[in-house]
Each structure stands twice: as structure tokens, then as C-alpha cells.
C-alpha positions in Angstrom: 0.0 0.0 0.0 1.4 3.4 -0.9 0.5 5.9 1.8 2.3 8.8 0.0 5.0 9.1 2.7 8.0 8.9 0.4 10.5 11.5 1.4 8.3 13.1 4.0 10.2 13.7 7.2 9.0 12.4 10.6 10.4 12.7 14.1 10.1 9.5 16.1 10.8 9.5 19.8 11.4 6.3 21.8 12.7 5.0 18.6 15.3 2.4 19.9 12.7 -0.2 20.9 9.0 -1.0 21.4 6.3 1.1 19.7 8.6 3.9 18.7 10.8 1.4 16.8 7.8 -0.4 15.3 6.5 3.0 14.0 9.9 4.0 12.6 10.2 0.7 10.7 6.7 1.2 9.1 7.4 4.8 8.2 10.8 3.8 6.7 9.1 0.9 4.7 6.8 3.6 3.2 9.8 5.6 2.1 9.8 8.3 4.8 12.9 10.0 6.1 13.3 9.9 9.8 14.8 11.7 12.8 15.0 9.1 15.5 15.3 10.0 19.2 16.0 7.9 22.2 18.1 8.0 25.4 20.0 4.8 24.4 22.6 6.3 22.0 24.2 3.0 20.9 21.0 1.2 20.2 19.6 4.4 18.4 22.6 4.6 16.1 22.3 0.9 15.3 18.6 1.3 14.5 19.3 4.4 12.2 22.0 2.4 10.3 19.5 -0.5 9.9 17.0 1.9 8.2 19.5 3.2 5.7 21.8 5.5 7.6 21.7 9.3 7.6 20.2 9.5 4.1 17.1 7.8 5.4 17.3 7.9 9.3 19.2 10.3 11.5 19.9 9.4 15.1 19.6 12.3 17.6 20.1 11.0 21.2 18.2 12.8 23.9 15.8 12.6 26.8 12.3 14.0 26.4 12.6 15.6 29.9 15.2 18.0 28.3 13.2 21.2 27.4 15.6 22.0 24.5 15.2 18.6 22.8 12.2 19.4 20.6 14.0 22.4 19.1 17.1 20.2 18.5 15.1 17.5 16.8 13.4 20.0 14.4 16.7 21.7 13.8 18.3 18.4 12.9 15.5 17.5 10.5 15.9 20.9 8.8 19.7 20.6 8.6 19.7 17.1 7.2 16.6 17.0 5.1 15.8 20.6 4.4 12.4 20.5 6.1 
């Protein structure tokens, strides 16, 4: 099924495991570009590589309790994917 997600950019938190990872996998399968976020840096980078590396999935480690994280995630998406 083509959901029209090709090259759209999504920020996925909790992306190193569980529902965050499952959602990221499905978005990637539909051709989306991803900014993945999780506290587990090593696992997050491994997950980003498995989805195609920085051309398809960018790892941005962080904790959602950090008030500056949302701005960093959006800035990372803009810097890497231009939107």
C-alpha cells in the first residue's frame, strides 16, 4: 500500500525499541525520512543504520525531559533533510 509518505520527514521518539521502533520501521518501509530519538545512543545509532543511515534515518540521542530537545530535533530535521 502506498500511503504517500515517500521523502516526507518524521520525528520519532522512543525509537530504539517498542512502539517507537515499530512505528519507525513502518514509516521507513513507506519511504519516509526519519529523525530518530532515544536515550540509548548506541541502540539508536544501530537502528538508524539498519534503516539506511543518515540518508534515510538520522539518530539524535536525547531525553524528552530536556526542554531543548524538541528544538534540537526540528533543527536536525531541517539541517539534514531541508524540512
